[in-house]
N, C-alpha and C positions, 0 to 999 in steps of 0.2 A: 125316597129319593126325588120324587116329583114335588114341586111346590105348586101353590094354587095358580101361578101364572105360567107354569111350564109343565109340559108332559114329556115323556121319554119315548123316542122312536125305537125302531128295531135295532139300531146300532148302539143304542144306550146313550145317545147324545140328547140333551134336553132341547125341545122345540117349544117355542112360545105359544101360549094359549091365545088363539085368534080372538076370542071374545074379550079377553083382557086387553090385548093390543088395541082392538077396535074402541073399547071404552076409553082407553087412554088417549087415543087420537081424537075421539069425539070431544073429550074434555079440552084438549089443546085447541081444537077448532073453535069451540065455544068461547074460551078465553080470548082468542085472537079476534073473533067477531065482536065480542064486547068492547075490546080496546079500540077497534075500528069505528064503532058507532058511538063511543063516548064523546061528549062535546063539552064536558065540564072543564073550563080552562084552569082550575086549580088542581085538577088531577094530573100529576106528572106522567102517568101511564096512558093518558088519553091521546088517541091518535085521530085527529080530525083532518082528513084529507082536504076537505073544502077550505078549511082555515089555512092549511098549509099552502094551498094553490093561491089563495088571496094574499097571503104574506109574500109569496114569491112574486106575484104580480106587482105588489106595491114596491118591492125592491127593484124590479125591472123598470118600473115607471120613474123611479127617483134616483138612479145611480149616478146621473151626470151632475157635476158641480160646475157652476160658471163663476169665473173670477170677475165678470164684467156685468154686475147687476147695475140697473139704472140708478143714477144719483138724481134724486128729486129734491125740491125745496117747497116750503110753504110760505115763507115770508118773502116779500117782493125784492127788497134790496139786500138785506142781510142774508136771506136764504140763497139768493144767487151767488153772492160772494163765498159763502160756505160750500156751495155745490162746486164752483169753479176751483176752490182750494182742494176739495176732495178729488176732483178730476186730475189736478196737477200731481197730487200725492200718488194717485193710482198709476199715472204715467211713469213717474219717477221709480216706483217700486215694482213695475211690471216684470222686470228682469228677475225679481226675487219671488214674486207671487206665482207667476205663470207655471214654472217648473213644479212647484208644490201642488198646484191645482191639477196639472196633467198626471202627476204621480198618483194623486188621490183618485182621479178618474179611472186610471188603469186598474188600481186596486178594486174600486167599486165595480168595474165591469167584470173582472175575474170572479169576484164574489157573487155577483148577480148570476153569472153563468153557472158557477158551482151550485148555487141554490136551485136554479132551474133544473140542473141535472139530477140533483138529489131528489127533488120533487117527482120528477119523471120516473126515476128508479123506484121511489116509494109507491107510486101509482101502479107501476109494473108489478111489483111484488104483491100489491093488493089484488090485482087481477089474477095472478098465479094462485094466491090463497083461495080466491073464489073458485077457480077451476079445480083445485084440489078438494075443496069442499064438495063440489059436484061429483067428482070421482068417488070420494069416500061414501057419499049417499048412494051411488050406484053399486058400489061394493057391498054395502050394508044390505041393500035390497036383494042382491044376489045371495048373500049369506042367509038372509031370512027365508028365502025361497027354498034353499037347501035343507033347512031344518024343519 
């Protein structure tokens, strides 16, 4: 009636085998640790928190879009005429372009905030995993002392 990973207690109910459960937990911890330390960009399971943080920082640094980039010229007369024409066109289209740029900036800002929150959440989960690993190690030491 008992399987290798279960024993039967006094009530006849199966109880899990502590060593089997601990072995399974150790394996899961090893797998998570391996995923957290992988840095191969081609591996879809690699979780590199430093790269995630750098990417989130890059998003935060570049989310703002400006509709008013400077218009410059290289040629003396023809360049100036082209620049003035571009400025005139920009002034005439401001009513159309500015609302689109503002909408894009609102989206970019919301996306940057979401990415920052997801990154912070992932870092928090990583810290929790590390604490759980420490707790498992302490439990394993206690089990070894008892046997």
